[in-house]
N, C-alpha and C positions, 0 to 999 in steps of 0.2 A: 722273803726272797730278797735277794740281793738289788740293791741299788730301786727299792718299789717305788721309794716318792718320784726318781726318775722317771720310770715308767706310767705311772700314773698321770705324771704331767705331759707325757709323750704319748698319744695312743698307736702313733703310726710306728712306733717302734715294734722290731720283735719282741716277741716274749722270751721271758727269761729260760733261758736253758735249763735242765735237769742237770744237778751238781754231778753225775753220775757220766754226763757227756763226753769228758775229758778223759775219764780212768785209762782210756789206752793210751794216752801223751804220757811218757815219762816226766815226774818232777816231783814236787811237794807242796803240800796246802799249808805249812808250818806252824804257828801258835793256833789256839782258839781266837775265835772271833778275828784279830789282828792280821792272821797269815803271815804271808812274808812283807808287809806291809813295811813296819819300821825296818827292816834290813834293806830292805830296798831303799828308802829316804836316807838312809845314814850311809850308804856309799856304792851307788848302781852298780859300779863297773864293777867293783869286788863281787856284788853280788851275781852280775852277769858272768864272771870268768869263774865262779866257783859253781853256780849251774851247768855252765857248759862243760867243766871238766868231767861233772858226775852223771849228767843227761844226753850231752851233744847240743847241736846249734837250734835245737827246735825242743821247746820243755815249757811245761806247765807250771803255773806258780798262783797266789793266792793272794791280790793284794785291792785294798780298799772296798773288801764284802765280796768281793767273787772272785771265780776262776777266769785265769786267762792265759793266751797262751804266746811265750816269746817266739819270733823268728828272727836267728842273728845271720847278718851278713849280708853282700850287696845285692845279692840275688832276692833276699828274701825283700831289700828294700825297694828295689823295683818292683816284686810283684804287689806290694802294698800302696806304694805311694806315686808308680804310673797308673796303676789300676785301669790297665788299658780296657778289663771286661767288665768296669763298673760293679766290683763285687764289694767293695770294702766303704763302709760308711764313717765319716768323718765325726758327722756329727753324734751317731751311737756311741763312739769310740772315745770322743773327749767327754759328751755329757755328765756320765758320771763323777767327774771330777771338775765340771764350769757350770753345768747347768742353773746350778742354784745360783751363781754370781755373775757367770758371762755368757746367760743364754741367747742363742741366734745372732751370735756373731760371725763372720765371716766364716771361720773355721768350725762354725755348728751347724752351715748348710750343705747340702749336696748335690750333686750334677747340676741339674739343669737351672734351677736356682740359684745355686753358688754360681754360675757360671753368669747369670744376669746380673746379681747384686756385685759379684767381682767387677763386670764392664762398667757398672755404674761409680762405681768407687773410685776405679781407678784412674777417673779425671783428676784427682787430688796430686796422683804424682804422675803426671806428665811433663816433659820438660818446661815450660813457664811456672808452674809452681814449683818445679825445683828449683826454678833459679831464684826464686823469691826466698824459698828457705834458707838457701846456700847464704845468701845476704845476713838474715837473722842468726844464722848460725856462726857465722863469721862475726858477729857484732858480737853477741852473746859470749862467746868461748872466749875471744880476745882481752872481752872486760872481765873475767871470773880467772885468768891464769896468773895474771901479776898477784892475785889474793895467796896465793899459792909459794909464792917465788921465795927462796932459799928458807923453806920451813921444812918441817916434819912433818905430815899429815897422813891421816888414816884416807886412805884413797878411796875406796869403795864408799862409805857416807859420803863424800866430798864430790864425786861425778854424780851419785845417785842423786843429790840437790842440783846439780846444775844440768843434768837431762830432766829433771822432773820440772824446771824453770824455762828450759830450751823447750818441752812439750808444753807449755802453758802457753808459749808463745806463739811457735810452730803450728801446733795442733788446735789451742783454742783462743788465739789471737787476744789474750789476757795478759796484764801485767803482771810479775811475781807482787806477791801481797796478800794479805787473809784469804783472800776467795781461791787464789790459787793453790795456798799451802792447804785449805781444806778438802780441795778437788785430790792433789794431792796425797793425801791420808787416807783417802777413801780408796785410791787405788791401791795403795800399798795394804790397807786390809783386805781388799779383797783378792789380792793374789796370793794371799798368807790362806786366806780361807780354801784356796783350792787343794792344800795338801793336808788339812786337817783328819787326822783321824778320825774323828766327830764327823760322820757325815748330812747329819740334822743341824738344823737351825737352835739347840740348846743355849738354853744363859750360860753366859761365862765362857763359849768356846770361842775357836778362830770362826768358825761357821756362823755364828750369831753375829759377830762383827763384823762379818764380809756383807753376808744379807742386808745387815742397815745400812753398809757404807753403798751396796749397790742402789739401796732405796733412795738414799739424798742424791746421789748421780742422778738416777731418773728422773726426778724432783729437777736437779739444776739441767741437766739437759732440755727437759721438754718446755723450761719457762723459757731456754733461750733458742729453740727452734724458729717460731715465728720471726726474731728479730733478726736472725741471722739470714733467713731466709730471702726477708724484705731487704736488705743490706747489700753491701758490694766488699766485705771482708775476706782476703786472700787467704788467712789460715785455713787447715784442712775441714775444721766444724764447719765453716761457713760454705767451703766448697761443694763439702756434701749433701750441706740443706737445699742447696742449690742444684744439686746433680742431680739428674734426670734417667730414667729408664729409654729404652728403643721406642716405647711407644708415647716418649715426652711426657709420660707421668712422674712425679716426685717421690723420693723414698717418703713413706709413711714416718710422721712423726716418732712411732715407738722402733721403725727398724733404725732411724737415724739413731736415737738413744743406745742401740742395741750395739751398734757397729762400733761408734765412738766409744764405747765401753772397752769394748774389745781392743780396738787401735790404738788405743791409749797406754793399755795395760801392755800390747805387744809392741808396742814401741820404746817405751822409758825403759822396764824391765828388763828386756833382752838387749839391749843398747848399753845399758849400765854395766851390764854381767861381762857384754864381749869388749868393751873397753878396759875394765878392769882386767882382765884375762889381758889383753892384749899388753897393757903397762907392767903385768907381773912379770911376763914371759920376758919384754924387752927390759927389764930390769935386770934380766938374769943373763940375759947377752947385750952386753954394751955394744960390741961390734955392730949387733944390726941396728941400735941405736945411730950408731956415726955412717950406715948405709945409707938409711931413710934420710936422715937429715941432709948427706949428701945429696940423694935426690933432689929432696924439698928445695933447699938453696940453687939448685941446679936450674929450678924454672924462672930466677931472676925477677922475683915480685920484690924483693927488697922488703922482705917484712910484712908485705900489705896482707890483703885479705886473699885467703883463696877463692878465686873465681868457680863457679860454676862450670865454665867452659872446659877448664882446664884439670879439673881431678882426677880426668880418666891418666893422665899423663905422669900419674905417681903410682908407677906399676910395680915396684917393689914393696912399697906400702900396702898394695894389693895383696901379693903374695903373703906379707906379714899377719894382715886380717885375716886370709882364709888359713891360714897355717896355724892361726890363735884358736878359730873357729873348729878345726879340726881335731885340736886338741882339748878345747873345752868346749864344747858345742852349748849354746844356752837355753836349746831344748832335749837333754839325756835321751830322751825316747818319747817315741810317738803311738799312740793307740789309734785302732781303728776297730769296726764289727763286722762281722761276714754278714753280708745280705742272702748269702747262698752257699749252698756247701761247696769246699773247694779243697785241693790236696798240694800240699808242699813237703818238701825233704822227708816221703814216705809217708807218710800222715793222711789221713782225710779226717776234713774236720767238718762240723754240720753249722747250718745258717744258725747264727745268732751269736757263734765263739767271740768272744773280746781277743785282740790278736793285736802284738804289740814290734816295732821294730826297736832295736838300740841304737842310734848313731854313734853314741860314745864308744860301743865297740868296734862298729864298723869302722871306725877312724882308726885304730886301732889295731888292723889285723896286720900281722908283718908283710901275709903275702901282697897285701896292696902299699902297704908303705913300711919298708925297709927303716929298721931302727925307729919304731915309731915312738920312743921316748924321749927322741930329740926333736928340738925346736928348728926346723929346716924349711924355710919359704920358698926355696927354691923348688919345692915338690909343686909348687904353682904355675913354672914355669910350661908354656906350651906343650914343648913334647914330652913332657911326665904326665901333663893330665889326658893328653891323647893317648898314651899307654895305660892308660886306668879304668877300670870299671867305672860306667858314668855315675852308678849311683853307691860308689864308695864313700862318698865325700856327700853328704847331705843336712847337713846343718841348718839348711831354710825347707827341708821335706822336697817336694819334687810332685811332678804333675801338676791337674788341675789347681792343688791345694799348694804350691809353692808360694814362700811368703810375699805379699802384696807389698810390703815395706821394703824388701830388701835393699832395693834401691837407694832408698833414704839412711839405711843403716848404715852402706858403704860413704853417704854423703858425709854424713855425719861424722863418723870416725876419722876418713881422711881429715876433714876440714878440722877437726880435734889436735889430731897428731900433727898436724902441719903446723900451728898456733904450738902446742908445747915442744915440739923438737927444735924447732929452727930458733927457739928462744931459751930452752932448758935440756937438762939431761934428767934421767930419773936413778934416783941411787936408792936402793932396797934399803930398809933400816930393821927389819923385822929378824926376830933371830930363828935360824933354821928356815927349814919348809913349814910356811904354812899350811892349815885346813883349810878344807874347801866343805862348803856346804852343798851339793848338789842339786836339792829340790825346793820349792818349783822351778827355780833359776837359779844356776850356780851364783856364789857370792862365798869372799873369803872369810874366813870366820873371825880371825881378827883384824877384819876390815883392810889388810894392805900396806900396812906403816911403808913408806916411802919419802925421800927427800926429792923434792923439784929443786934442783941448783941451776941457777941462773948461770949461763955461758956468758962469761964475761968479754 
């Protein structure tokens, strides 16, 4: 049975459907055992285009051991993400990929329990904590960029190390060193496990490394919770340890461990990917570097830190970041599982169907994004946004499961580019068009070689 270990661990889940339940939906199962998994991992956009051309915007495929259905386009995004009728489970959608390494994180909780936990965790992302994070981000980023000055670097590993260090400070409240390095490596191993073709923790597999990494972090966070709850730290971990539900009760130790594992993964991997994508696109479009630099210098801060209160004044930078997320969304596809029968696109689907929407495809539909391969941040000017389908752009998901940390992502990205572009320009040095690995989170296969040239 597909995902047997996951169903056993979650007895409240719907039982697996017979394979024949989706026979009426056009599509293909691919190769024996692996199905279409490898093709989807290699190039999800090319796979979606091929399936669309052959079967239309609703199709069946087989990945990660089970049959699922893809629904393409903004209407499908709205149906599944807004989910006004509470038809779809995020827990049962993401679970087969994440449950062994990121169980019970915010993305793997549904409906009222999700609402309650989201409210409790949101205390860490209110204005006053965000102001303190901005101070820490300004300090850390301003100290690191001079190390890259007038050098050719591989940007992806460089920014990944920086975001890991910043996460250790802002999220965990620990200085970078052996402890932070061990924590960071554990997150790297856990994320890689989410796309392992082997879905059981067999020896020498990515899943085995991921499960061992989770055990290390469960022990680490578990030892720290009592100290942080009794202390006065202002990092995200400490605030979550002291956060309370509506009835005044604290999160349990296990809940804190699960939420911190998930938030750390979501924070540093998606931000690393998104900043890398934006550096790649700005490197190809130096005129936009100049426009963003002019906007930043126009704040009149004379090279000092970018204060939290002035972050929203970087309007063009905001547009450029949104256009980056359109072209290279950090989460290319979003899965759910239907809890009841539903219909879409002329097909009826039974309860228990695994369903996915493809943000990467929706972001490139020419009927919503004219000349979609062109980098054009002005697509996000207010008048253009008003004229577009609300769910044509979904890099942060939507509805109740909209990314809790999206404002932190904007904050870190704007502070980073403020310090980079007011002092340096990005010059690509790679030969030709670099290739990207899209799963589990997009990254350039060549590391994105660039030269960070100081502006004299």
